[in-house]
All heavy atoms as an XYZ file, in Angstrom:
661
protein
N     106.544    112.944     96.631
C     106.343    112.747     98.035
C     107.235    111.642     98.492
O     107.283    110.682     97.841
C     104.854    112.492     98.355
C     104.609    112.333     99.863
S     103.006    111.624    100.394
C     101.988    113.151    100.024
N     107.835    111.772     99.559
C     108.703    110.735    100.226
C     107.867    109.573    100.584
O     106.713    109.675    101.051
C     109.309    111.321    101.524
C     110.243    110.275    102.080
O     110.739    109.386    101.534
O     110.660    110.517    103.349
N     108.331    108.382    100.259
C     107.569    107.063    100.424
C     107.265    106.871    101.933
O     106.380    106.076    102.248
C     108.254    105.957     99.862
C     108.337    105.932     98.341
C     109.017    104.745     97.772
C     109.051    104.766     96.284
N     109.699    103.681     95.703
N     108.081    107.413    102.769
C     107.907    107.226    104.259
C     106.784    108.085    104.644
O     106.100    107.732    105.718
C     109.160    107.648    104.989
N     106.398    109.175    104.048
C     105.314    110.083    104.470
C     104.073    109.652    103.666
O     104.040    109.672    102.510
C     105.718    111.605    104.200
C     104.635    112.422    104.803
S     104.591    112.362    106.493
C     103.440    113.674    106.879
N     103.037    109.319    104.476
C     101.708    108.941    103.861
C     100.839    110.151    103.917
O     100.925    110.972    104.705
C     101.250    107.686    104.475
C     100.864    107.873    105.997
C     102.010    106.388    104.329
C     100.207    106.783    106.788
N      99.724    110.026    103.025
C      98.730    111.156    103.121
C      97.814    110.984    104.305
O      97.704    109.876    104.962
C      97.891    111.013    101.850
O      97.135    109.813    101.910
N      97.098    111.937    104.587
C      96.168    111.961    105.640
C      95.037    110.908    105.288
O      94.508    110.270    106.216
C      95.512    113.314    105.895
S      96.693    114.505    106.620
N      94.641    110.868    104.134
C      93.725    109.762    103.769
C      94.221    108.419    104.101
O      93.471    107.633    104.696
C      93.351    109.971    102.308
C      92.322    108.894    101.784
C      92.028    109.023    100.337
O      92.499    109.832     99.663
O      91.161    108.210     99.877
N      95.447    108.154    103.716
C      96.047    106.837    104.014
C      96.107    106.633    105.555
O      95.869    105.586    106.027
C      97.335    106.629    103.376
S      98.094    105.130    103.576
N      96.546    107.713    106.214
C      96.660    107.496    107.718
C      95.304    107.270    108.312
O      95.179    106.479    109.252
C      97.220    108.843    108.247
N      94.193    107.966    107.827
C      92.867    107.712    108.380
C      92.496    106.279    108.135
O      91.804    105.662    109.003
N      92.840    105.709    107.054
C      92.420    104.289    106.762
C      93.252    103.336    107.774
O      92.679    102.335    108.205
C      92.762    103.923    105.253
C      91.836    104.598    104.270
C      92.268    104.406    102.864
O      93.339    103.903    102.512
N      91.362    104.780    101.953
N      94.451    103.672    107.932
C      95.305    102.787    108.830
C      94.745    102.965    110.204
O      94.698    101.980    111.009
C      96.711    103.248    108.745
C      97.470    102.845    107.472
C      98.890    103.446    107.414
C      97.489    101.337    107.304
N      94.411    104.160    110.666
C      93.821    104.364    112.023
C      92.587    103.515    112.195
O      92.362    102.811    113.233
C      93.442    105.778    112.211
C      94.690    106.666    112.361
C      92.510    106.119    113.441
C      94.586    108.195    112.323
N      91.666    103.441    111.233
C      90.432    102.607    111.340
C      90.846    101.148    111.228
O      90.226    100.381    112.039
C      89.531    102.979    110.163
C      88.981    104.358    110.286
C      88.137    104.592    111.569
O      87.344    103.758    111.942
O      88.247    105.652    112.065
N      91.788    100.758    110.387
C      92.171     99.364    110.278
C      92.759     98.875    111.586
O      92.607     97.793    112.016
C      93.129     99.181    109.123
C      93.562     97.891    108.815
C      94.486     97.799    107.549
C      94.862     96.372    107.176
N      95.726     96.383    105.962
N      93.538     99.897    112.245
C      94.226     99.427    113.461
C      93.189     99.109    114.576
O      93.600     98.229    115.494
C      95.088    100.635    113.934
C      95.912    100.374    115.122
C      96.864    101.624    115.361
C      96.389    102.359    116.516
N      97.319    103.439    116.871
N      92.004     99.604    114.489
C      90.996     99.330    115.506
C      90.473     97.912    115.320
O      89.964     97.367    116.244
C      89.866    100.286    115.502
C      90.301    101.651    115.998
C      89.138    102.625    116.099
O      87.961    102.149    116.358
N      89.390    103.861    116.047
N      90.575     97.338    114.168
C      90.029     96.067    113.783
C      91.081     94.915    113.819
O      90.752     93.770    114.033
C      89.341     96.143    112.465
C      88.218     97.045    112.425
C      87.141     96.781    113.539
O      86.873     95.696    113.801
O      86.693     97.854    114.082
N      92.368     95.252    113.549
C      93.358     94.220    113.445
C      94.690     94.780    113.699
O      94.887     96.046    113.714
C      93.312     93.501    112.056
C      93.587     94.447    110.917
S      93.244     93.783    109.324
C      91.429     93.762    109.272
N      95.652     93.937    113.803
C      97.067     94.404    113.998
C      97.672     94.843    112.663
O      97.510     94.099    111.686
C      97.894     93.310    114.690
C      99.286     93.606    114.967
C     100.061     92.631    115.721
C     101.475     93.199    116.014
N     102.228     92.183    116.761
N      98.258     95.991    112.647
C      98.853     96.498    111.408
C     100.270     95.816    111.220
O     100.965     95.388    112.288
C      99.106     98.014    111.528
C      97.853     98.773    111.589
C      98.305    100.339    111.730
C      96.918     98.673    110.380
N     100.698     95.791    110.013
C     102.078     95.308    109.782
C     103.049     96.212    110.294
O     102.759     97.450    110.578
C     102.297     95.191    108.254
O     102.302     96.476    107.684
N     104.247     95.800    110.510
C     105.334     96.711    111.041
C     105.544     98.012    110.227
O     105.617     99.146    110.588
C     106.758     95.985    111.168
C     107.898     96.800    111.777
C     107.578     97.313    113.046
C     109.111     95.929    111.709
N     105.507     97.715    108.879
C     105.606     98.885    107.889
C     104.533     99.914    108.042
O     104.797    101.070    108.141
C     105.734     98.315    106.479
N     103.380     99.338    108.168
C     102.163    100.311    108.308
C     102.136    101.048    109.708
O     101.939    102.147    109.744
C     100.833     99.507    108.194
C     100.538     99.158    106.699
O     101.132     99.805    105.823
O      99.595     98.365    106.454
N     102.567    100.263    110.756
C     102.699    100.891    112.088
C     103.704    102.011    112.103
O     103.509    103.130    112.617
C     103.040     99.944    113.155
C     101.951     99.007    113.508
C     102.180     98.193    114.818
N     103.514     97.564    114.859
C     103.713     96.307    114.615
N     102.766     95.491    114.057
N     105.049     95.807    114.786
N     104.871    101.839    111.418
C     105.955    102.836    111.344
C     105.477    103.979    110.497
O     105.669    105.180    110.893
C     107.160    102.192    110.731
C     107.815    101.155    111.581
S     108.000    101.613    113.373
C     109.343    102.813    113.164
N     104.784    103.853    109.428
C     104.325    104.967    108.531
C     103.269    105.732    109.277
O     103.345    106.933    109.172
C     103.667    104.388    107.240
C     104.687    103.849    106.302
C     103.941    103.177    105.136
C     104.844    102.399    104.147
N     104.247    101.807    102.959
N     102.439    105.029    109.969
C     101.325    105.727    110.769
C     101.930    106.522    111.914
O     101.588    107.687    112.125
C     100.276    104.766    111.228
C      99.118    105.405    112.001
C      98.374    106.388    111.205
C      98.158    104.320    112.530
N     102.907    105.947    112.580
C     103.483    106.621    113.741
C     104.201    107.905    113.171
O     104.160    108.962    113.823
C     104.551    105.691    114.360
C     105.133    106.265    115.629
C     105.999    105.295    116.388
C     106.572    105.826    117.642
N     107.048    104.843    118.483
N     104.961    107.750    112.123
C     105.687    108.889    111.565
C     104.714    109.962    111.210
O     104.938    111.183    111.500
C     106.544    108.500    110.329
C     107.308    109.654    109.770
C     108.401    110.086    110.510
C     107.026    110.051    108.554
C     109.097    111.226    109.915
C     107.637    111.137    107.950
C     108.732    111.736    108.651
N     103.628    109.668    110.519
C     102.682    110.558    110.077
C     102.057    111.295    111.348
O     101.776    112.529    111.318
C     101.533    109.834    109.219
C     100.496    110.876    108.727
N     100.708    111.574    107.408
C      99.398    111.335    109.175
C      99.664    112.352    107.258
N      98.866    112.242    108.321
N     101.647    110.542    112.335
C     101.049    111.122    113.555
C     101.921    111.972    114.217
O     101.375    113.007    114.904
C     100.487    109.969    114.500
C      99.411    109.147    113.880
C      98.990    107.977    114.837
C      98.216    110.040    113.598
N     103.294    111.770    114.114
C     104.283    112.620    114.842
C     104.139    114.113    114.125
O     104.343    115.123    114.795
C     105.606    112.152    114.712
C     105.840    111.016    115.669
S     107.562    110.355    115.721
C     108.322    110.893    114.263
N     103.848    114.138    112.811
C     103.788    115.305    112.048
C     102.413    116.017    111.969
O     102.444    117.143    111.547
C     104.435    115.046    110.641
C     105.717    114.308    110.592
S     107.021    115.244    111.500
C     107.521    116.218    110.131
N     101.423    115.252    112.166
C     100.111    115.780    111.686
C      99.143    115.717    112.998
O      98.598    114.711    113.398
C      99.485    114.895    110.661
S      97.841    115.445    109.998
N      98.857    116.961    113.437
C      97.976    117.065    114.683
C      96.533    116.710    114.252
O      95.844    116.192    115.130
C      98.102    118.481    115.125
O      97.601    119.380    114.357
N      96.162    116.922    113.059
C      94.811    116.641    112.657
C      94.444    115.258    112.677
O      93.470    114.691    113.201
C      94.524    117.348    111.197
C      94.642    118.815    111.303
C      93.179    116.768    110.672
C      94.509    119.430    109.941
N      95.482    114.384    112.206
C      95.195    112.963    112.241
C      95.413    112.396    113.669
O      94.694    111.435    113.945
C      96.192    112.234    111.335
S      95.808    112.570    109.606
N      96.130    113.090    114.544
C      96.258    112.586    115.963
C      94.896    112.895    116.585
O      94.360    111.980    117.314
C      97.297    113.396    116.675
C      98.712    113.029    116.393
C      99.661    113.543    117.379
N      99.662    114.957    117.561
C     100.459    115.810    116.804
N     101.214    115.332    115.884
N     100.398    117.097    117.043
N      94.250    113.950    116.282
C      92.956    114.280    116.731
C      91.947    113.282    116.236
O      91.051    112.737    116.954
C      92.511    115.679    116.380
O      93.417    116.607    117.030
C      91.067    116.022    116.931
N      91.940    112.971    114.974
C      91.087    112.024    114.324
C      91.309    110.613    115.008
O      90.253    109.896    115.278
C      91.307    111.825    112.827
C      90.583    110.830    112.195
C      89.232    110.940    111.897
C      91.100    109.519    111.821
C      88.462    109.980    111.381
C      90.421    108.528    111.298
C      89.024    108.715    111.055
N      92.469    110.186    115.339
C      92.695    108.952    115.877
C      92.001    108.914    117.267
O      91.406    107.839    117.651
C      94.205    108.607    116.096
C      94.574    107.320    116.674
C      95.996    107.113    116.901
O      96.712    107.972    117.236
O      96.438    105.930    116.565
N      92.174    109.937    118.107
C      91.531    110.026    119.396
C      90.058    109.957    119.331
O      89.366    109.239    120.054
C      91.977    111.329    120.175
C      93.359    111.278    120.565
C      93.764    112.711    121.188
C      95.238    112.746    121.471
N      95.588    114.066    121.942
N      89.440    110.718    118.399
C      88.038    110.687    118.149
C      87.559    109.412    117.695
O      86.457    108.917    118.183
C      87.595    111.803    117.194
C      87.818    113.202    117.726
C      87.605    114.301    116.603
O      87.632    114.052    115.415
N      87.400    115.512    117.059
N      88.185    108.778    116.803
C      87.808    107.479    116.247
C      87.864    106.452    117.352
O      86.914    105.598    117.498
C      88.701    107.025    115.126
O      88.371    105.872    114.534
N      88.871    106.426    118.177
C      89.021    105.521    119.272
C      87.859    105.741    120.216
O      87.162    104.769    120.710
C      90.248    105.605    119.937
C      90.543    104.623    121.154
C      91.835    104.793    121.772
C      92.000    103.795    122.893
N      93.326    103.986    123.670
N      87.518    106.873    120.547
C      86.418    107.219    121.501
C      85.032    106.819    120.926
O      84.156    106.180    121.674
C      86.390    108.759    121.874
C      87.409    109.290    122.789
C      87.279    110.752    122.890
C      87.267    108.652    124.159
N      84.854    107.032    119.701
C      83.563    106.569    119.030
C      83.514    105.103    118.947
O      82.376    104.571    119.261
C      83.597    107.197    117.591
C      82.235    106.859    116.772
C      81.037    107.369    117.453
C      82.380    107.396    115.382
N      84.551    104.438    118.709
C      84.559    103.007    118.719
C      84.250    102.428    120.102
O      83.490    101.419    120.215
N      84.822    102.980    121.085
C      84.533    102.550    122.460
C      83.102    102.851    122.862
O      82.498    101.962    123.427
C      85.437    103.242    123.433
C      86.877    102.786    123.321
C      87.897    103.661    124.211
O      87.434    104.637    124.772
O      89.071    103.306    124.118
N      82.654    104.029    122.478
C      81.239    104.282    122.774
C      80.340    103.297    122.061
O      79.340    102.817    122.689
C      80.920    105.687    122.297
C      79.514    106.116    122.584
C      78.969    106.498    123.810
C      78.427    106.121    121.697
N      77.644    106.800    123.687
C      77.376    106.571    122.316
C      78.307    105.813    120.356
C      76.003    106.694    121.754
C      77.128    105.942    119.715
C      75.958    106.346    120.445
N      80.568    102.986    120.794
C      79.676    102.129    120.112
C      79.646    100.717    120.599
O      78.617    100.062    120.709
C      80.112    102.044    118.559
C      79.659    103.223    117.698
C      80.233    103.076    116.313
C      78.038    103.296    117.602
N      80.789    100.272    121.152
C      80.794     98.981    121.851
C      80.043     98.923    123.060
O      79.590     97.830    123.421
C      82.266     98.537    121.972
C      82.989     98.274    120.768
C      84.217     97.327    120.952
O      84.503     96.900    122.092
O      84.899     97.112    119.945
N      79.867    100.063    123.835
C      79.076    100.129    125.038
C      77.647    100.116    124.761
O      76.863     99.815    125.701
C      79.568    101.355    125.851
C      80.957    101.195    126.346
C      81.380    102.527    126.981
O      80.686    103.463    127.095
N      82.694    102.519    127.431
N      77.255    100.481    123.665
C      75.899    100.650    123.374
C      75.195     99.224    123.079
O      75.606     98.500    122.255
C      75.587    101.488    122.079
C      76.111    102.878    122.215
C      75.749    103.591    123.412
O      74.513    103.701    123.789
N      76.676    104.054    124.212
N      74.116     98.895    123.848
C      73.535     97.534    123.559
C      72.431     97.667    122.602
O      72.028     96.650    122.116
C      72.921     97.126    124.999
O      71.998     98.027    125.444
N      71.901     98.874    122.313
C      70.791     98.861    121.325
C      71.240     99.418    119.886
O      70.501     99.115    118.977
C      69.733     99.852    121.883
C      69.135     99.453    123.213
C      68.201    100.505    123.788
O      67.779    101.408    123.107
O      67.896    100.365    124.926
N      72.248    100.064    119.877
C      72.638    100.688    118.625
C      74.142    100.365    118.193
O      74.987    100.958    118.798
C      72.420    102.197    118.627
C      72.837    102.849    117.385
C      71.964    102.808    116.338
C      74.061    103.442    117.223
C      72.375    103.440    115.065
C      74.431    104.055    116.060
C      73.540    104.078    114.968
N      74.347     99.590    117.375
C      73.617     98.469    116.823
C      73.661     97.207    117.758
O      74.467     97.323    118.785
C      74.233     98.028    115.525
C      75.591     98.479    115.661
C      75.686     99.621    116.637
N      72.939     96.285    117.617
C      73.067     95.009    118.396
C      74.423     94.500    118.336
O      75.175     94.614    117.414
C      71.962     93.999    118.033
O      72.333     93.480    116.837
N      74.830     93.736    119.379
C      76.103     93.084    119.475
C      76.324     92.215    118.263
O      77.386     92.199    117.558
C      76.346     92.429    120.778
C      77.588     91.591    120.833
C      78.749     92.327    120.583
N      79.387     92.931    121.620
C      80.341     93.818    121.546
N      80.853     94.077    120.316
N      80.845     94.484    122.595
N      75.334     91.478    117.867
C      75.403     90.523    116.703
C      75.678     91.336    115.410
O      76.428     90.981    114.569
C      74.186     89.696    116.643
C      74.281     88.557    115.639
C      73.060     87.700    115.743
C      73.170     86.499    114.800
N      72.145     85.626    114.908
N      74.833     92.468    115.261
C      75.000     93.219    114.001
C      76.390     93.953    113.920
O      76.901     94.063    112.897
C      73.875     94.266    113.971
N      76.930     94.418    115.162
C      78.214     95.040    115.244
C      79.251     93.974    114.825
O      80.213     94.308    114.142
C      78.381     95.594    116.602
C      79.678     96.386    116.778
C      79.786     97.548    115.851
C      79.841     96.814    118.313
N      79.119     92.735    115.375
C      80.139     91.791    115.007
C      80.080     91.432    113.484
O      81.142     91.286    112.878
C      79.938     90.485    115.696
C      80.255     90.657    117.263
O      80.965     91.572    117.598
O      79.830     89.856    118.112
N      78.920     91.401    112.875
C      78.840     91.248    111.417
C      79.466     92.339    110.606
O      80.158     92.126    109.696
C      77.365     91.033    110.952
C      76.826     89.679    111.398
C      75.446     89.620    110.944
C      74.738     88.226    111.251
N      73.356     88.090    110.754
N      79.213     93.612    111.084
C      79.813     94.775    110.487
C      81.322     94.698    110.562
O      81.974     94.977    109.533
C      79.133     96.089    111.144
C      79.687     97.379    110.495
C      79.292     97.479    108.997
C      79.025     98.482    111.301
N      81.879     94.372    111.737
C      83.358     94.305    111.913
C      83.889     93.248    111.028
O      84.877     93.488    110.331
C      83.597     93.928    113.407
C      83.513     95.060    114.320
C      84.035     94.652    115.731
C      83.958     95.705    116.680
N      84.451     95.334    118.102
N      83.254     92.231    110.820
C      83.748     91.077    109.978
C      83.764     91.644    108.484
O      84.720     91.388    107.698
C      82.895     89.815    110.053
C      83.436     88.693    109.245
C      84.829     88.273    109.553
O      85.242     88.356    110.802
N      85.534     87.874    108.577
N      82.692     92.289    108.056
C      82.582     92.774    106.733
C      83.669     93.839    106.471
O      84.305     93.877    105.451
C      81.245     93.461    106.599
C      80.959     93.867    105.033
C      79.515     94.314    104.940
C      79.259     94.650    103.448
N      77.844     95.028    103.262
N      83.966     94.702    107.366
C      85.016     95.748    107.347
C      86.332     95.058    107.180
O      87.205     95.432    106.355
C      84.996     96.687    108.562
C      83.820     97.563    108.503
C      86.290     97.454    108.625
C      83.548     98.370    109.784
N      86.663     93.988    108.093
C      87.931     93.216    107.951
C      88.014     92.627    106.544
O      89.122     92.708    106.078
C      87.885     92.125    109.038
C      88.147     92.623    110.477
C      88.175     91.483    111.390
C      88.249     91.899    112.788
N      88.269     90.877    113.789
N      87.024     92.052    106.115
C      87.075     91.445    104.754
C      87.426     92.478    103.689
O      88.297     92.188    102.791
C      85.786     90.691    104.360
C      85.560     89.465    105.265
C      84.091     88.972    105.101
O      83.351     89.480    104.325
O      83.888     87.869    105.774
N      86.778     93.587    103.750
C      87.060     94.677    102.734
C      88.396     95.219    102.894
O      89.109     95.500    101.921
C      85.998     95.837    102.899
C      84.618     95.398    102.343
C      83.617     96.588    102.582
O      83.836     97.517    103.116
N      82.458     96.340    101.906
N      88.935     95.344    104.080
C      90.258     95.812    104.298
C      91.329     94.692    103.776
O      92.412     95.160    103.246
C      90.524     96.142    105.716
C      89.827     97.424    106.312
C      90.023     97.487    107.757
C      90.319     98.604    105.641
N      91.000     93.526    103.998
C      91.938     92.393    103.514
C      91.948     92.418    101.949
O      92.977     92.101    101.398
C      91.447     91.060    104.032
C      91.686     90.960    105.571
O      92.550     91.705    106.117
O      91.091     90.059    106.138
N      90.934     92.758    101.355
C      90.852     92.789     99.852
C      91.671     93.930     99.298
O      92.084     93.938     98.150
C      89.307     92.948     99.364
C      88.598     91.678     99.577
O      89.223     90.559     99.921
O      87.328     91.819     99.624
N      91.954     95.065    100.111
C      92.675     96.139     99.609
C      94.119     95.862     99.606
O      95.061     95.527     99.444
C      92.419     97.384    100.334
C      90.970     97.841    100.175
C      90.718     99.140    101.039
O      91.642     99.611    101.684
O      89.550     99.558    101.076
């Protein structure tokens, strides 16, 4: 497989990571190239963004404090990878 083309699994991880932090230039380019070629991942990105926006609007599920803790835990796990 060409190093410039990433798998859908990797693209999904980058899509989720992108919602929490800024991606490196290399990751942004890999994701952009993948999304140009893969309609399934483009759809996933749209759905993931909508879900994230919806969750942020919810005041009861989960609480803002719990959501912030969860975001921090996700960031830490992504940084470890």
